[in-house]
C-alpha positions as CSV (number, residue, x, y, z in Angstrom):
1,M,9.6,-17.9,19.2
2,R,12.7,-20.3,20.1
3,K,15.8,-19.2,21.4
4,I,19.1,-19.6,20.6
5,N,20.7,-22.3,23.6
6,S,22.8,-19.0,25.8
7,K,25.7,-20.9,25.1
8,Y,26.0,-20.0,21.5
9,A,25.9,-15.6,22.7
10,D,29.6,-15.2,22.2
11,L,29.4,-16.7,19.1
12,L,26.0,-15.2,17.8
13,F,27.5,-11.5,19.3
14,K,30.6,-11.8,17.2
15,V,29.6,-12.9,14.5
16,F,26.3,-10.1,14.4
17,L,28.8,-7.7,15.4
18,T,31.9,-8.8,11.8
19,L,27.8,-9.0,10.2
20,I,28.0,-5.1,10.6
21,M,30.7,-3.8,10.3
22,S,31.6,-6.0,7.1
23,I,28.3,-4.4,5.9
24,L,29.2,-1.1,6.7
25,M,32.8,-0.4,6.3
26,S,31.5,-2.3,2.7
27,I,29.3,0.7,1.5
28,I,31.6,3.2,2.0
29,I,34.8,1.7,0.5
30,T,32.2,0.4,-2.0
31,F,31.3,4.8,-2.2
32,V,34.2,5.9,-2.0
33,N,36.3,3.8,-4.3
34,V,32.7,4.1,-7.3
35,G,30.5,6.1,-5.7
36,L,26.9,5.6,-7.2
37,H,27.4,4.5,-10.7
38,Q,25.1,1.9,-12.1
39,D,26.2,-1.1,-10.5
40,F,27.1,0.0,-7.4
41,L,24.8,-3.4,-5.0
42,I,26.5,-5.9,-7.3
43,K,30.8,-4.2,-6.3
44,W,28.8,-3.6,-3.0
45,A,27.9,-7.3,-2.8
46,I,31.6,-8.7,-3.5
47,A,32.9,-6.4,-1.8
48,F,30.9,-7.6,1.1
49,L,31.4,-11.0,0.5
50,A,34.7,-11.1,0.9
51,G,35.7,-8.6,3.5
52,F,32.8,-11.1,5.9
53,A,34.9,-13.9,4.1
54,V,38.1,-12.4,5.7
55,S,36.4,-10.5,9.1
56,L,35.1,-13.2,10.6
57,P,37.6,-15.9,11.1
58,A,39.7,-12.7,12.1
59,T,37.1,-11.3,14.4
60,L,37.2,-14.9,16.1
61,I,40.6,-15.1,16.6
62,A,41.1,-11.0,17.3
63,V,38.6,-11.3,20.4
64,P,40.6,-13.7,23.3
65,V,43.9,-12.0,22.3
66,A,42.3,-8.6,22.9
67,R,40.6,-9.7,26.3
68,K,43.7,-11.2,27.3
69,I,45.5,-8.6,26.1
70,V,43.0,-5.9,28.2
71,K,43.1,-7.8,31.4
72,K,47.0,-7.6,31.7
73,I,46.9,-4.0,31.8
74,T,43.9,-3.4,33.4
75,S,43.1,-4.5,36.9
76,G,40.7,-7.5,34.7
77,Q,37.8,-7.1,35.7
78,Q,35.7,-6.4,32.6
79,R,31.9,-5.1,32.7
80,D,29.7,-6.1,30.1
């Protein structure tokens, strides 16, 4: 298997985190709103795509901001 250059690791982390969170949240929220209706998968897919489209740019902006805030209110050392 060919590996992706490590310079993309931070971006890939953000994309996968957003993907996983969007899947989980859209499934739960769709289930709460419509239950296991016959159109559940279609409604979930629409909710997921809308959520992912909003959450990816939000994650790309929010993570660096959150890191700066955490660095300011802590000793500045972070573990990965």
